[in-house]
N, C-alpha and C positions, 0 to 999 in steps of 0.2 A: 825580718822575722827574728823572734827571740825564743829561746828554749827555757822553759821554767819547770823545775822539778817540785812536785808537791807530795806530801805524805798525807794519806787520808785513811780513815777507817771504812770508807764506802766500799761496797762490793763492786767488782768491775762493771757490772751492768748498770750500776748507779753513777759511776764515775765517768760519764761522757764529757767531752770537751766543754759543752755549754754549762753543765753543772759545776765543773771545776772552775771555770771562769767566773761564774756567779759567786761561788764561795770565796774566791780570791778577792773579788771586788768588794764583797761585804766586809772582809777582814780589813782591807785598806781604807774603807769608808770609816770604820771605827778608829783605826790607827790615826788617820789624818784629821779626824774630828776631835773627839775627847782627849785622846792621848797626846796629840800635838799641842793642844791648848794647855794641858797640864804640864807638859815638858817645857814649853816656852814661857807662858805667863806665870805659872806657879813654881817653876824651877824644880820640878819633881826629880828629874835625873841628877841634878846637882846636890840633892839632899843626901847627907851622909849619916843620917840616923839609922842605926842598925838593930836596935831593940825591936823585936816583932810587934809588941803592943804599941809602942810609940810610933812606929812606922805606919801601922794600921790607923791609928787615931789621926795622924797628920794627913794620910790619904783621904780619909773621910772628910776632914775639914776642908781640904783642897777642893774636893768635889762639891761640897756644900757651898763654898764660896763661888765656884764656877757656876753652879745652878742659880744662885742668888744674883750673880752678875748678869746672866742671860735674862732673867726675869726683869731686873732693873733696866737693862738696856732696851728691852721691848717697850718699857713705859716712857722712855725719853722721846720727846717730840722731834728733836733735831739730831741728825746723824752725827754731827761733830761732838755731841754730848754723850755718845754711846761708847766712849773709849775706856780702856782699862785704867789709864791714869785719872780720868774724871771720876770713875767709880771709886778708886783708891782714895782720892782726895775727899770725896763726899763721905765715905765711910770712916776715914780717919778723923773727921770732925765729929763723928757720932759714935765714938768707941764704946760708950756705955750702952747704947742701944744694940750695938753689934754683940757685945758680951751677953746681954740679956737674951738676944736672939739665939746665940749658940748654946745657952744654958736652958733654953725652953721657956723663957719668960715672956717672949713676944711671938705672936703668931706669924708675923710677916714684917719685913722691913718695908717702910713706905717712903715715898719721895724720891 
C-alpha cells in the first residue's frame, strides 16, 4: 500500500477516493504522453532559452513538429519506417518544404 497526498479544490463530498484516483491517472496520462515525448525526443527540459517569447515560440514549434511526426508516422506502411530518426532524415532532405510549412505556405507535409 502507498500513501499519496493530493491538493485539490474539490469539496470533501466531491473528493472521494475514486474521483481522486481518476484525476491522478488523468494527470499522469498527460505527463507520460505528450510531456514525456517533448522531454525525450525534443529535449525540452535541456533547453536553456529563458526569454519568455522565445521559450513560447520554441514550445509551439516543438508541439507542431510532434503533431506532424504523429501524422507522418500514421501514414507509413511499415512499422520500422515510423521512427523519429526516419522522420528527421526525411524532413532534413526537404528543409525548404518544412520552412514553407512553418510559415504557412503549405497546407500539409506529404510523403
